[in-house]
The first five atom37 places (N, CA, C, CB, O) and aatype in JSON, in Angstrom:
{
  "aatype": [12, 0, 1, 11, 16, 18, 16, 18, 11, 15, 3, 10, 12, 0, 16, 9, 8, 6, 15, 0, 5, 0, 10, 13, 6, 9, 7, 0, 9, 3, 11, 11, 16, 12, 1, 6, 13, 3, 6, 15, 4, 10, 16, 9, 19, 1, 8, 9, 2, 15],
  "atom_mask": [
    [1, 1, 1, 1, 1],
    [1, 1, 1, 1, 1],
    [1, 1, 1, 1, 1],
    [1, 1, 1, 1, 1],
    [1, 1, 1, 1, 1],
    [1, 1, 1, 1, 1],
    [1, 1, 1, 1, 1],
    [1, 1, 1, 1, 1],
    [1, 1, 1, 1, 1],
    [1, 1, 1, 1, 1],
    [1, 1, 1, 1, 1],
    [1, 1, 1, 1, 1],
    [1, 1, 1, 1, 1],
    [1, 1, 1, 1, 1],
    [1, 1, 1, 1, 1],
    [1, 1, 1, 1, 1],
    [1, 1, 1, 1, 1],
    [1, 1, 1, 1, 1],
    [1, 1, 1, 1, 1],
    [1, 1, 1, 1, 1],
    [1, 1, 1, 1, 1],
    [1, 1, 1, 1, 1],
    [1, 1, 1, 1, 1],
    [1, 1, 1, 1, 1],
    [1, 1, 1, 1, 1],
    [1, 1, 1, 1, 1],
    [1, 1, 1, 0, 1],
    [1, 1, 1, 1, 1],
    [1, 1, 1, 1, 1],
    [1, 1, 1, 1, 1],
    [1, 1, 1, 1, 1],
    [1, 1, 1, 1, 1],
    [1, 1, 1, 1, 1],
    [1, 1, 1, 1, 1],
    [1, 1, 1, 1, 1],
    [1, 1, 1, 1, 1],
    [1, 1, 1, 1, 1],
    [1, 1, 1, 1, 1],
    [1, 1, 1, 1, 1],
    [1, 1, 1, 1, 1],
    [1, 1, 1, 1, 1],
    [1, 1, 1, 1, 1],
    [1, 1, 1, 1, 1],
    [1, 1, 1, 1, 1],
    [1, 1, 1, 1, 1],
    [1, 1, 1, 1, 1],
    [1, 1, 1, 1, 1],
    [1, 1, 1, 1, 1],
    [1, 1, 1, 1, 1],
    [1, 1, 1, 1, 1]
  ],
  "atom_positions": [
    [[138.3, -75.47, 20.45], [137.69, -74.34, 21.11], [138.29, -74.22, 22.52], [136.14, -74.49, 21.17], [138.46, -75.23, 23.21]],
    [[138.6, -73.01, 22.92], [139.16, -72.77, 24.25], [138.07, -72.94, 25.31], [139.8, -71.36, 24.34], [136.92, -72.55, 25.1]],
    [[138.46, -73.5, 26.43], [137.51, -73.68, 27.53], [137.43, -72.4, 28.34], [137.92, -74.87, 28.44], [138.42, -71.69, 28.51]],
    [[136.24, -72.12, 28.84], [136.04, -70.98, 29.72], [136.36, -71.4, 31.15], [134.58, -70.43, 29.63], [136.31, -72.58, 31.49]],
    [[136.7, -70.42, 31.97], [136.93, -70.67, 33.38], [135.67, -70.33, 34.14], [138.15, -69.85, 33.92], [135.12, -69.24, 34.0]],
    [[135.2, -71.28, 34.95], [133.97, -71.09, 35.71], [134.27, -71.12, 37.2], [132.93, -72.17, 35.35], [135.28, -71.68, 37.63]],
    [[133.38, -70.52, 37.98], [133.43, -70.62, 39.43], [132.17, -71.37, 39.85], [133.53, -69.2, 40.13], [131.05, -70.96, 39.56]],
    [[132.39, -72.48, 40.54], [131.29, -73.38, 40.9], [130.87, -73.18, 42.35], [131.7, -74.83, 40.66], [131.64, -72.69, 43.17]],
    [[129.65, -73.57, 42.63], [129.11, -73.49, 43.99], [129.79, -74.48, 44.92], [127.6, -73.73, 43.98], [129.88, -74.23, 46.12]],
    [[130.26, -75.61, 44.38], [130.94, -76.63, 45.19], [131.7, -77.56, 44.26], [129.92, -77.43, 46.07], [131.54, -77.5, 43.04]],
    [[132.52, -78.43, 44.84], [133.24, -79.42, 44.04], [132.26, -80.37, 43.35], [134.21, -80.21, 44.92], [132.48, -80.76, 42.21]],
    [[131.2, -80.75, 44.04], [130.19, -81.62, 43.45], [129.54, -80.95, 42.25], [129.12, -81.99, 44.5], [129.36, -81.58, 41.21]],
    [[129.17, -79.69, 42.39], [128.56, -78.96, 41.28], [129.53, -78.82, 40.1], [128.1, -77.57, 41.74], [129.1, -78.82, 38.95]],
    [[130.81, -78.71, 40.37], [131.81, -78.66, 39.31], [131.8, -79.96, 38.51], [133.23, -78.39, 39.89], [131.83, -79.93, 37.28]],
    [[131.76, -81.08, 39.2], [131.73, -82.38, 38.53], [130.48, -82.55, 37.69], [131.84, -83.5, 39.55], [130.54, -83.02, 36.56]],
    [[129.35, -82.17, 38.26], [128.07, -82.28, 37.54], [128.09, -81.4, 36.29], [126.89, -81.88, 38.46], [127.68, -81.83, 35.22]],
    [[128.56, -80.16, 36.44], [128.57, -79.22, 35.32], [129.52, -79.68, 34.22], [128.96, -77.82, 35.79], [129.19, -79.59, 33.04]],
    [[130.68, -80.18, 34.6], [131.65, -80.65, 33.61], [131.1, -81.84, 32.83], [132.97, -81.03, 34.29], [131.34, -81.97, 31.63]],
    [[130.36, -82.71, 33.5], [129.72, -83.84, 32.82], [128.64, -83.35, 31.86], [129.11, -84.82, 33.84], [128.53, -83.83, 30.73]],
    [[127.84, -82.39, 32.31], [126.8, -81.83, 31.45], [127.42, -81.12, 30.26], [125.9, -80.85, 32.25], [126.9, -81.2, 29.15]],
    [[128.53, -80.42, 30.46], [129.22, -79.73, 29.37], [129.69, -80.73, 28.32], [130.43, -78.91, 29.92], [129.58, -80.47, 27.12]],
    [[130.21, -81.87, 28.76], [130.63, -82.9, 27.81], [129.44, -83.44, 27.02], [131.33, -84.06, 28.56], [129.55, -83.65, 25.81]],
    [[128.32, -83.65, 27.68], [127.11, -84.1, 27.0], [126.63, -83.06, 25.99], [125.99, -84.39, 28.01], [126.2, -83.42, 24.89]],
    [[126.71, -81.79, 26.35], [126.31, -80.71, 25.45], [127.21, -80.69, 24.21], [126.37, -79.36, 26.17], [126.73, -80.52, 23.09]],
    [[128.5, -80.85, 24.42], [129.45, -80.79, 23.3], [129.23, -81.91, 22.29], [130.86, -80.85, 23.83], [129.52, -81.72, 21.1]],
    [[128.74, -83.06, 22.72], [128.47, -84.15, 21.77], [127.02, -84.16, 21.28], [128.8, -85.5, 22.41], [126.63, -85.02, 20.49]],
    [[126.23, -83.19, 21.75], [124.86, -83.07, 21.28], [123.83, -83.9, 22.02], [0.0, 0.0, 0.0], [122.7, -84.05, 21.55]],
    [[124.21, -84.44, 23.18], [123.28, -85.27, 23.94], [122.27, -84.45, 24.74], [124.05, -86.17, 24.88], [121.2, -84.95, 25.07]],
    [[122.6, -83.2, 25.04], [121.63, -82.3, 25.68], [121.62, -80.99, 24.89], [121.99, -82.04, 27.2], [122.6, -80.63, 24.25]],
    [[120.49, -80.29, 24.95], [120.36, -79.06, 24.17], [120.81, -77.83, 24.98], [118.92, -78.88, 23.71], [121.13, -77.93, 26.16]],
    [[120.81, -76.68, 24.3], [121.29, -75.44, 24.9], [120.44, -75.03, 26.11], [121.29, -74.32, 23.87], [120.97, -74.54, 27.1]],
    [[119.13, -75.23, 26.02], [118.24, -74.87, 27.13], [118.59, -75.68, 28.38], [116.76, -75.11, 26.74], [118.66, -75.13, 29.48]],
    [[118.81, -76.97, 28.21], [119.18, -77.82, 29.33], [120.53, -77.41, 29.9], [119.2, -79.29, 28.91], [120.73, -77.41, 31.11]],
    [[121.48, -77.05, 29.02], [122.8, -76.62, 29.49], [122.69, -75.34, 30.3], [123.75, -76.41, 28.3], [123.38, -75.19, 31.3]],
    [[121.82, -74.43, 29.88], [121.61, -73.19, 30.65], [121.07, -73.5, 32.04], [120.64, -72.25, 29.9], [121.43, -72.83, 33.01]],
    [[120.22, -74.5, 32.14], [119.69, -74.9, 33.45], [120.81, -75.45, 34.35], [118.58, -75.96, 33.29], [120.83, -75.17, 35.55]],
    [[121.73, -76.22, 33.77], [122.89, -76.67, 34.53], [123.75, -75.48, 34.95], [123.71, -77.68, 33.71], [124.26, -75.44, 36.07]],
    [[123.93, -74.51, 34.04], [124.69, -73.31, 34.38], [124.09, -72.62, 35.6], [124.74, -72.34, 33.18], [124.81, -72.27, 36.54]],
    [[122.78, -72.42, 35.58], [122.11, -71.74, 36.69], [122.24, -72.52, 38.0], [120.64, -71.52, 36.36], [122.37, -71.92, 39.06]],
    [[122.19, -73.83, 37.92], [122.26, -74.66, 39.12], [123.66, -74.78, 39.7], [121.73, -76.03, 38.82], [123.83, -74.84, 40.92]],
    [[124.66, -74.81, 38.84], [126.01, -75.17, 39.27], [126.98, -74.0, 39.43], [126.58, -76.12, 38.3], [127.91, -74.07, 40.23]],
    [[126.76, -72.93, 38.68], [127.73, -71.82, 38.68], [127.35, -70.74, 39.68], [127.84, -71.22, 37.29], [126.17, -70.51, 39.95]],
    [[128.37, -70.09, 40.22], [128.11, -68.95, 41.11], [127.78, -67.72, 40.27], [129.32, -68.68, 42.04], [128.15, -67.64, 39.1]],
    [[127.09, -66.79, 40.87], [126.73, -65.55, 40.2], [127.89, -64.57, 40.36], [125.4, -64.95, 40.78], [128.39, -64.35, 41.46]],
    [[128.3, -63.99, 39.24], [129.37, -63.01, 39.28], [128.74, -61.62, 39.37], [130.3, -63.12, 38.02], [127.93, -61.24, 38.53]],
    [[129.1, -60.91, 40.37], [128.57, -59.56, 40.56], [129.66, -58.55, 40.25], [128.04, -59.37, 42.01], [130.81, -58.72, 40.65]],
    [[129.28, -57.51, 39.54], [130.22, -56.46, 39.2], [130.4, -55.52, 40.38], [129.75, -55.67, 37.97], [129.43, -55.18, 41.06]],
    [[131.62, -55.12, 40.63], [131.92, -54.19, 41.72], [132.14, -52.82, 41.13], [133.15, -54.66, 42.54], [132.98, -52.64, 40.25]],
    [[131.39, -51.86, 41.61], [131.56, -50.47, 41.15], [132.72, -49.84, 41.89], [130.26, -49.65, 41.38], [132.84, -49.96, 43.11]],
    [[133.57, -49.18, 41.14], [134.73, -48.55, 41.82], [134.58, -47.05, 41.88], [136.03, -48.9, 41.11], [135.45, -46.37, 42.4]]
  ]
}
């Protein structure tokens, strides 16, 4: 599976999210928990109207 490109809030959050993603991929954490990591670690992408 191809990896997505993410924008993180900080280098620390990138490390935390990548670790959580690995745990999710092996089934150690569920989708709900992964979404919580997404909300905590990733920046919000806002659409720009042209």
